[in-house]
C-alpha positions as CSV (number, residue, x, y, z in Angstrom):
1,I,-35.9,-117.1,31.3
2,E,-34.5,-120.5,30.4
3,T,-35.5,-123.7,32.2
4,R,-33.4,-126.8,31.7
5,V,-34.2,-130.2,33.1
6,D,-31.9,-133.3,32.6
7,I,-32.9,-136.8,33.6
8,I,-30.4,-139.7,33.2
9,I,-31.2,-143.3,34.2
10,K,-28.1,-145.4,33.8
11,N,-28.5,-149.2,33.4
12,P,-31.5,-150.1,35.4
13,E,-32.3,-153.8,35.2
14,V,-36.0,-154.5,35.4
15,I,-36.1,-158.1,36.5
16,L,-39.3,-160.2,36.4
17,L,-38.9,-163.5,38.2
18,Q,-40.6,-166.7,37.3
19,D,-40.7,-167.9,40.9
20,Q,-39.9,-165.3,43.6
21,N,-39.5,-168.0,46.3
22,N,-36.7,-169.8,44.4
23,S,-33.3,-168.0,44.1
24,N,-32.3,-170.3,41.2
25,S,-35.4,-169.2,39.2
26,N,-35.4,-168.1,35.6
27,C,-36.1,-164.4,35.0
28,L,-36.8,-162.0,32.2
29,V,-34.6,-158.9,32.3
30,L,-35.1,-155.5,30.6
31,D,-31.9,-153.5,30.4
32,L,-31.5,-149.9,29.0
33,V,-30.0,-146.5,29.4
34,F,-32.5,-143.6,29.4
35,Q,-31.8,-139.9,29.1
36,M,-34.2,-137.0,28.7
37,R,-33.6,-133.2,28.4
38,M,-36.2,-130.5,28.4
39,I,-35.4,-126.9,27.6
40,T,-38.0,-124.2,27.9
41,V,-37.3,-120.6,26.7
42,G,-40.3,-118.4,26.9
43,Q,-43.1,-120.2,25.2
44,D,-40.8,-122.5,23.2
45,T,-40.2,-126.0,24.6
46,K,-37.8,-128.6,23.3
47,L,-37.9,-132.1,24.6
48,Y,-35.2,-134.7,23.8
49,G,-35.3,-138.3,24.7
50,W,-32.8,-141.1,24.2
51,L,-33.3,-144.8,24.8
52,K,-29.9,-146.6,24.3
53,D,-29.1,-150.3,24.3
54,L,-32.6,-151.5,25.0
55,T,-32.1,-155.2,25.6
56,V,-34.5,-158.0,26.7
57,Y,-33.1,-161.3,27.7
58,C,-33.7,-164.4,29.8
59,S,-31.3,-165.4,32.5
60,N,-31.0,-167.3,35.7
61,F,-31.4,-165.1,38.8
62,T,-28.4,-166.4,40.7
63,L,-26.3,-166.1,37.5
64,L,-27.5,-162.6,37.1
65,R,-26.5,-161.6,40.7
66,Y,-23.0,-163.0,40.6
67,A,-21.9,-162.5,36.9
68,N,-19.5,-159.7,36.2
69,N,-20.0,-159.1,32.5
70,L,-23.2,-159.0,30.3
71,T,-22.4,-162.0,28.1
72,S,-22.2,-164.4,31.0
73,K,-25.5,-163.1,32.3
74,I,-27.5,-163.7,29.1
75,K,-29.0,-167.2,28.7
76,Y,-31.3,-166.3,25.8
77,C,-31.3,-162.9,24.1
78,I,-34.9,-161.9,23.1
79,L,-34.3,-158.3,21.9
80,Q,-30.9,-157.4,20.5
81,P,-29.7,-153.9,21.7
82,A,-31.9,-151.3,20.1
83,N,-31.9,-147.5,20.2
84,A,-34.6,-144.9,20.0
85,D,-34.4,-141.1,19.8
86,V,-37.3,-138.7,20.2
87,V,-37.2,-134.9,19.6
88,M,-40.3,-132.8,20.3
89,I,-40.4,-129.1,19.6
90,I,-43.5,-127.1,20.7
91,G,-43.7,-123.3,20.1
92,K,-46.0,-120.6,18.9
93,E,-45.5,-121.3,15.2
94,Q,-44.7,-125.0,15.2
95,E,-45.3,-128.4,16.8
96,K,-42.8,-131.0,15.6
97,I,-42.1,-134.6,16.6
98,D,-39.2,-136.6,15.2
99,V,-38.8,-140.3,16.2
100,Q,-35.9,-142.4,15.1
101,I,-35.7,-146.1,15.9
102,S,-32.8,-148.4,15.1
103,D,-33.2,-151.9,13.8
104,I,-35.2,-154.2,16.0
105,I,-34.0,-157.8,16.0
106,V,-36.1,-160.2,18.0
107,N,-35.1,-163.8,18.7
108,I,-37.5,-166.1,20.5
109,A,-36.3,-169.4,21.7
110,P,-38.7,-172.1,23.2
111,A,-37.0,-171.7,26.6
112,A,-37.6,-168.0,26.4
113,I,-41.3,-168.6,25.8
114,R,-41.5,-170.9,28.8
115,T,-39.8,-168.3,30.9
116,L,-42.2,-165.6,29.6
117,I,-45.2,-167.9,30.4
118,G,-43.9,-168.5,33.9
119,V,-43.3,-164.8,34.5
120,T,-46.8,-163.8,33.4
121,S,-48.4,-166.6,35.4
122,S,-46.6,-165.5,38.5
123,L,-47.7,-161.9,38.0
124,G,-51.3,-163.0,37.7
125,K,-51.5,-165.1,40.9
126,R,-53.7,-163.8,43.6
127,Q,-55.7,-165.1,46.5
128,A,-59.3,-165.8,45.9
129,T,-61.7,-164.0,48.2
130,V,-64.9,-165.5,49.7
131,Q,-67.1,-163.5,47.4
132,E,-65.4,-165.0,44.3
133,N,-65.9,-168.5,45.6
134,E,-69.7,-168.0,45.9
135,E,-71.4,-170.7,43.8
136,V,-74.4,-170.2,41.6
137,N,-77.1,-172.8,41.4
138,I,-77.3,-173.4,37.7
139,K,-80.3,-175.7,38.0
140,T,-82.6,-172.8,38.8
141,L,-80.9,-170.2,36.7
142,F,-83.4,-170.2,33.8
143,Y,-86.6,-170.7,35.8
144,P,-88.9,-167.6,35.6
145,K,-89.0,-165.5,38.7
146,P,-91.7,-162.9,39.6
147,F,-90.4,-159.4,39.2
148,Q,-92.6,-157.8,41.8
149,N,-91.4,-159.9,44.8
150,S,-87.8,-160.0,43.8
151,K,-85.2,-158.2,45.8
152,L,-83.0,-156.9,43.1
153,W,-80.3,-154.3,43.8
154,F,-81.7,-151.9,41.2
155,T,-85.2,-152.0,42.6
156,E,-84.5,-151.7,46.3
157,D,-83.5,-148.1,46.3
158,F,-86.6,-147.0,44.4
159,E,-89.0,-149.0,46.6
160,E,-87.6,-147.3,49.8
161,Q,-88.3,-143.9,48.3
162,D,-92.1,-143.6,48.5
163,N,-92.0,-139.9,49.1
164,P,-92.5,-137.8,45.9
165,L,-89.9,-135.1,45.3
166,E,-91.0,-131.7,46.6
167,L,-91.0,-128.9,44.1
168,I,-88.9,-126.0,45.4
169,D,-88.9,-122.6,43.8
170,T,-85.2,-121.8,43.6
171,L,-85.7,-118.0,43.2
172,E,-88.0,-117.9,46.2
173,A,-85.5,-120.0,48.3
174,V,-82.6,-117.8,47.5
175,T,-84.2,-114.3,47.6
176,G,-87.2,-114.9,49.8
177,L,-89.5,-113.3,47.3
178,P,-92.1,-115.3,45.4
179,S,-91.4,-115.7,41.7
């Protein structure tokens, strides 16, 4: 029995915006073509993966939406188109992985760094909760406190359990016969 699975993802553009509320915002774009093929015959499995034209570039979001060709979209090219091929063969007698990566050319312009900083800061923004805004009185932080009268989270559970654990004979509980 032969099982064959093919997955093709053509030209997805992963777009990370610097400011999602501004349509004229700068953005970071990841563009690629991905293809994967898996063939299973009995206990032998062959897995092929191709990553073609992997490109990372900075652009303006409005320019990105309305431009027809790739060269008019690109403001600053960070990663020139790169390719990667992976072949993995798994069988009874062998396990083999072959990885081939083309030349990787990275160009980093100062404007691209500003866009990258803007994108990462917009990803990290979140609303502060009430618990995070709780202030600690640092004046009394290093004063010694008595351990016995303290209400600490790791001592409260044990103080509530004053009952000693009962010893139960498991054999007697299961069979009804004393051990």
